[in-house]
SEMISE-375709 format. One record per residue (C-alpha): residue in one letter; x, y, z. Coordinates in steps of 0.02 Angstrom, whole numbers, plus 50000, padded with zeros to 5 digits. Layout:
PT, A, X, Y, Z
...
***
This chain:
PT, I, 50221, 51019, 51344
PT, F, 50101, 51143, 51379
PT, S, 50181, 51207, 51541
PT, C, 50213, 51368, 51464
PT, V, 50109, 51499, 51541
PT, F, 50064, 51613, 51389
PT, Q, 49878, 51690, 51346
PT, V, 49766, 51581, 51220
PT, A, 49694, 51659, 51093
PT, P, 49466, 51654, 51107
PT, E, 49504, 51567, 50942
PT, T, 49602, 51470, 50968
PT, K, 49527, 51421, 51130
PT, A, 49380, 51385, 51046
PT, V, 49457, 51264, 50913
PT, M, 49524, 51177, 51073
PT, K, 49376, 51141, 51134
PT, W, 49306, 51107, 50949
PT, L, 49425, 50961, 50937
PT, R, 49385, 50871, 51103
PT, S, 49192, 50885, 51079
PT, I, 49214, 50797, 50899
PT, P, 49324, 50646, 50882
PT, F, 49427, 50718, 50711
PT, V, 49566, 50603, 50679
PT, L, 49663, 50687, 50554
PT, S, 49700, 50872, 50524
PT, A, 49811, 50986, 50430
PT, S, 49876, 51154, 50449
PT, L, 49895, 51269, 50309
PT, H, 50058, 51404, 50323
PT, G, 50169, 51481, 50207
PT, G, 50341, 51548, 50203
PT, E, 50439, 51362, 50144
PT, L, 50383, 51227, 50057
PT, V, 50394, 51060, 50173
PT, V, 50258, 50943, 50293
PT, T, 50314, 50939, 50466
PT, Y, 50227, 50831, 50595
PT, P, 50229, 50809, 50783
PT, Y, 50331, 50852, 50879
PT, D, 50361, 51025, 50866
PT, Y, 50439, 51081, 51029
PT, S, 50604, 50999, 51062
PT, K, 50608, 50882, 51247
PT, H, 50757, 50972, 51274
PT, P, 50695, 51154, 51251
PT, M, 50881, 51219, 51238
PT, E, 50914, 51138, 51087
PT, E, 50859, 51191, 50939
PT, K, 50864, 51080, 50773
PT, M, 50833, 50925, 50900
PT, F, 50733, 50790, 50821
PT, S, 50592, 50747, 50942
PT, P, 50467, 50605, 50883
PT, T, 50288, 50553, 50959
PT, P, 50271, 50368, 51004
PT, D, 50181, 50361, 50812
PT, E, 50350, 50433, 50724
PT, K, 50307, 50286, 50587
PT, V, 50123, 50360, 50555
PT, F, 50179, 50532, 50555
PT, K, 50303, 50504, 50420
PT, M, 50159, 50409, 50322
PT, L, 50046, 50549, 50336
PT, A, 50157, 50696, 50279
PT, K, 50236, 50599, 50139
PT, A, 50062, 50566, 50082
PT, Y, 50077, 50739, 50067
PT, A, 50221, 50768, 49994
PT, D, 50223, 50639, 49882
PT, A, 50061, 50705, 49797
PT, H, 50105, 50889, 49766
PT, P, 50204, 50932, 49621
PT, V, 50343, 51051, 49693
PT, I, 50379, 50972, 49851
PT, S, 50405, 50806, 49757
PT, D, 50506, 50881, 49614
PT, R, 50700, 50818, 49693
PT, S, 50782, 50993, 49636
PT, E, 50881, 51065, 49777
PT, L, 50873, 51239, 49671
PT, R, 50709, 51285, 49695
PT, C, 50610, 51340, 49848
PT, G, 50596, 51190, 49997
PT, G, 50764, 51138, 49916
PT, N, 50837, 51084, 50056
PT, F, 50695, 50968, 50111
PT, V, 50735, 50857, 49957
PT, K, 50839, 50736, 50043
PT, R, 50716, 50713, 50161
PT, G, 50566, 50679, 50019
PT, G, 50491, 50862, 50079
PT, I, 50463, 50814, 50235
PT, I, 50523, 50838, 50413
PT, N, 50493, 50834, 50619
PT, G, 50426, 50993, 50657
PT, A, 50567, 51031, 50815
PT, E, 50698, 50969, 50714
PT, W, 50665, 51105, 50609
PT, Y, 50650, 51244, 50717
PT, S, 50561, 51204, 50900
PT, F, 50428, 51296, 50984
PT, T, 50298, 51292, 51122
PT, G, 50118, 51282, 51092
PT, G, 50094, 51209, 50940
PT, M, 49930, 51154, 50864
PT, A, 49996, 50981, 50803
PT, D, 50060, 50942, 50982
PT, F, 49880, 50993, 51055
PT, N, 49775, 50882, 50951
PT, Y, 49920, 50732, 50968
PT, L, 49919, 50767, 51144
PT, H, 49736, 50795, 51210
PT, T, 49625, 50742, 51054
PT, N, 49613, 50574, 50944
PT, C, 49675, 50691, 50797
PT, F, 49855, 50664, 50732
PT, E, 49895, 50847, 50621
PT, V, 50028, 50899, 50509
PT, T, 50087, 51070, 50472
PT, V, 50098, 51112, 50289
PT, E, 50205, 51240, 50207
PT, V, 50100, 51307, 50052
PT, G, 50239, 51382, 49947
PT, C, 50376, 51504, 49991
PT, E, 50299, 51680, 50016
PT, K, 50229, 51722, 50190
PT, F, 50106, 51826, 50129
PT, P, 50067, 51769, 49952
PT, L, 50007, 51914, 49803
PT, E, 49810, 51877, 49756
PT, E, 49855, 51821, 49601
PT, E, 49962, 51689, 49661
PT, L, 49832, 51596, 49769
PT, F, 49743, 51499, 49627
PT, T, 49911, 51427, 49580
PT, I, 49943, 51381, 49754
PT, W, 49787, 51310, 49766
PT, H, 49821, 51197, 49597
PT, E, 49991, 51135, 49677
PT, N, 49903, 51067, 49845
PT, K, 49753, 51011, 49772
PT, A, 49779, 50819, 49726
PT, A, 49895, 50836, 49912
PT, L, 49760, 50879, 50007
PT, L, 49653, 50764, 49944
PT, N, 49770, 50629, 49965
PT, Y, 49793, 50684, 50118
PT, M, 49622, 50687, 50163
PT, E, 49606, 50481, 50112
PT, M, 49744, 50440, 50217
PT, V, 49573, 50456, 50353
PT, H, 49548, 50280, 50284
PT, R, 49714, 50204, 50359
PT, G, 49747, 50115, 50514
PT, I, 49604, 50010, 50637
PT, K, 49420, 50059, 50608
PT, G, 49272, 49978, 50692
PT, I, 49166, 50002, 50847
PT, V, 49204, 49958, 51037
PT, S, 49047, 49897, 51110
PT, D, 48978, 49804, 51248
PT, K, 48910, 49619, 51255
PT, F, 48748, 49695, 51204
PT, G, 48824, 49789, 51043
PT, N, 48797, 49962, 51124
PT, P, 48931, 50067, 51079
PT, I, 49051, 50103, 51217
PT, K, 49099, 50282, 51244
PT, N, 49252, 50335, 51292
PT, A, 49344, 50180, 51281
PT, R, 49545, 50168, 51280
PT, I, 49609, 50099, 51131
PT, S, 49789, 50014, 51169
PT, V, 49921, 49977, 51030
PT, R, 50057, 49863, 51104
PT, G, 50219, 49949, 51072
PT, I, 50158, 50127, 51030
PT, Q, 50142, 50211, 51197
PT, H, 49990, 50339, 51171
PT, D, 49819, 50275, 51179
PT, V, 49656, 50358, 51093
PT, T, 49482, 50359, 51138
PT, T, 49318, 50304, 51056
PT, G, 49198, 50448, 51031
PT, N, 48988, 50452, 51064
***
């Protein structure tokens, strides 16, 4: 996915290094311009195809994470198709990123492929560049959803991988039968 030649900004390189150095497991990227939650992959397996569903091996987990955000958001969870983001109502306010539109080099795809971090992209409002006086409302519309999403960090398998003496094993590979995407233990 990241084999295309493009210039990586210094701040992006710094975030990539940071993500590799700390065992984050959950993140969200906040954008403006729509009202929907997207999840990886953002890049279609068929780059000549626009709007092509491109699931990860952890599709069910990503859908659960995206739904946790969308269902707790008062506007995204509103069933009106006449509102901003209304075209995503039948999908529950979520969509696979590449199915919406495909692009290369996204952080959600990078995180999934190169770290243990599962990231969704939250389009927090229909204005790409909201006015200052709109920020308070946007914050209140997203606050409960952000908290609900953060609580999802407690879902799934937790524990310490240790040797026979009880010492933690760094970089042990964790595999789940039926999901072809491993994660590794942290420090």
